[in-house]
C-alpha positions as CSV (number, residue, x, y, z in Angstrom):
1,X,139.6,-65.0,-93.8
2,X,138.1,-61.5,-92.7
3,X,140.0,-59.7,-95.3
4,X,139.0,-62.1,-98.0
5,X,135.2,-61.8,-96.9
6,X,135.5,-58.2,-96.8
7,X,137.1,-57.7,-100.2
8,X,134.7,-59.7,-101.6
9,X,131.8,-57.6,-100.4
10,X,133.7,-54.7,-101.5
11,X,133.5,-56.2,-104.8
12,X,130.0,-57.2,-105.3
13,X,128.9,-53.9,-104.0
14,X,131.3,-52.5,-106.7
15,X,129.9,-54.6,-109.5
16,X,126.2,-53.8,-108.6
17,X,127.1,-50.3,-109.0
18,X,128.8,-50.3,-112.2
19,X,125.4,-52.4,-113.4
20,X,123.9,-49.4,-112.0
21,X,125.7,-46.9,-114.1
22,X,125.5,-48.6,-117.4
23,X,123.4,-46.5,-120.1
24,X,119.8,-47.9,-120.3
25,X,118.6,-45.1,-122.7
26,X,117.5,-41.7,-123.0
27,X,115.9,-40.4,-120.0
28,X,112.0,-39.7,-120.1
29,X,109.9,-36.8,-118.3
30,X,109.3,-39.1,-115.5
31,X,112.9,-40.8,-115.5
32,X,116.0,-39.3,-114.5
33,X,119.3,-40.8,-114.9
34,X,121.7,-40.8,-112.2
35,X,125.2,-41.2,-113.5
36,X,128.2,-42.3,-111.4
37,X,130.8,-40.1,-112.3
38,X,133.3,-41.4,-109.8
39,X,133.5,-45.0,-107.6
40,X,136.2,-44.9,-104.7
41,X,137.2,-48.0,-103.4
42,X,139.6,-47.7,-100.1
43,X,141.0,-50.6,-99.1
44,X,144.3,-51.4,-97.4
45,X,145.4,-53.8,-100.2
46,X,145.4,-51.3,-103.4
47,X,147.4,-53.8,-105.5
48,X,145.5,-56.8,-105.1
49,X,142.4,-54.7,-105.6
50,X,143.5,-53.4,-108.7
51,X,145.1,-56.8,-109.9
52,X,142.1,-58.5,-109.2
53,X,139.7,-55.5,-111.0
54,X,142.1,-55.8,-113.9
55,X,142.3,-59.3,-114.6
56,X,138.2,-59.4,-114.2
57,X,137.5,-56.9,-116.6
58,X,140.2,-56.6,-118.8
59,X,141.5,-52.9,-117.8
60,X,144.6,-51.5,-117.0
61,X,145.0,-49.2,-113.7
62,X,147.1,-46.2,-114.0
63,X,149.6,-44.6,-111.7
64,X,148.5,-43.0,-108.5
65,X,146.7,-39.8,-108.9
66,X,147.5,-37.4,-106.0
67,X,144.2,-35.2,-106.1
68,X,142.1,-38.3,-105.9
69,X,144.2,-39.4,-102.6
70,X,146.7,-41.3,-104.7
71,X,144.0,-43.6,-106.0
72,X,144.8,-45.7,-109.0
73,X,142.3,-45.4,-111.6
74,X,140.5,-46.9,-114.8
75,X,137.5,-46.0,-116.8
76,X,134.0,-46.9,-116.2
77,X,131.9,-47.8,-119.0
78,X,129.6,-44.8,-119.6
79,X,132.5,-42.2,-118.8
80,X,132.9,-42.7,-115.3
81,X,136.3,-43.4,-113.4
82,X,137.0,-46.1,-110.6
83,X,139.5,-45.5,-108.0
84,X,141.3,-47.7,-105.7
85,X,143.2,-46.2,-102.8
86,X,144.3,-46.6,-99.3
87,X,143.2,-45.0,-96.3
88,X,144.5,-41.6,-95.9
89,X,144.3,-41.6,-92.0
90,X,143.8,-44.1,-89.0
91,X,140.3,-43.7,-88.8
92,X,139.3,-44.4,-92.3
93,X,137.9,-47.8,-93.0
94,X,137.4,-49.4,-96.0
95,X,134.5,-48.6,-98.1
96,X,133.0,-48.4,-101.4
97,X,131.8,-44.8,-102.2
98,X,130.0,-44.0,-105.5
99,X,130.0,-40.4,-106.5
100,X,126.5,-39.3,-108.1
101,X,127.0,-36.3,-110.8
102,X,125.0,-33.4,-110.1
103,X,124.1,-30.2,-111.8
104,X,124.1,-28.2,-108.7
105,X,125.9,-29.7,-105.8
106,X,124.9,-27.0,-103.2
107,X,121.3,-27.6,-104.2
108,X,121.9,-31.0,-104.0
109,X,123.8,-30.7,-100.3
110,X,120.8,-29.1,-99.2
111,X,118.5,-31.7,-100.0
112,X,120.6,-34.2,-98.6
113,X,120.9,-32.5,-95.1
114,X,116.8,-31.8,-95.4
115,X,116.9,-35.7,-95.5
116,X,119.0,-36.2,-92.3
117,X,122.3,-36.5,-94.1
118,X,125.6,-35.4,-92.1
119,X,128.5,-34.6,-94.3
120,X,132.0,-35.6,-93.8
121,X,133.1,-33.1,-96.3
122,X,131.3,-30.1,-97.4
123,X,131.7,-29.2,-101.6
124,X,135.4,-28.9,-102.2
125,X,137.1,-28.1,-105.4
126,X,139.6,-30.4,-107.0
127,X,141.4,-28.1,-109.6
128,X,140.5,-29.3,-113.3
129,X,138.2,-32.1,-112.0
130,X,135.4,-30.6,-110.4
131,X,133.6,-30.3,-106.7
132,X,132.8,-33.1,-104.6
133,X,131.3,-33.9,-101.3
134,X,130.7,-36.6,-99.0
135,X,127.8,-37.3,-96.4
136,X,126.6,-40.1,-94.1
137,X,122.9,-41.4,-94.5
138,X,121.4,-44.5,-93.0
139,X,124.7,-46.0,-92.4
140,X,126.1,-45.6,-96.1
141,X,128.7,-42.8,-97.1
142,X,127.6,-41.2,-100.2
143,X,129.4,-39.0,-102.6
144,X,128.3,-35.9,-104.7
145,X,130.4,-34.7,-107.9
146,X,129.8,-31.4,-110.0
147,X,131.9,-30.7,-112.9
């Protein structure tokens, strides 16, 4: 039962984040878009999660992608990607982590640190995919991504 509750909570957060990532028209001077480039789901049950999301959203998840921690991926509305992968080590717990697209990841890191963020992963290059970083703030995991 606990596993089902955790999976349901992960899926609800995923649905909320995907809804936030949809295109709502052009940004104005006072409004800036915050596109989700990569939505990562870390779960001990990759196959069931992919199967459930595939059925619900009529998408197909691809084969594991090594440079994304062996995540199986599918396209998100608006051009982003969702990836579902298993934990990479014993201390990694299930999580839904959105990676927000930024123009300057180094400046974004400085801004996050100024807000009290603690970084689990400073900007790191994934060849052919850009740079990413992971930080913790307010008990939540956040991701940054620069193409």
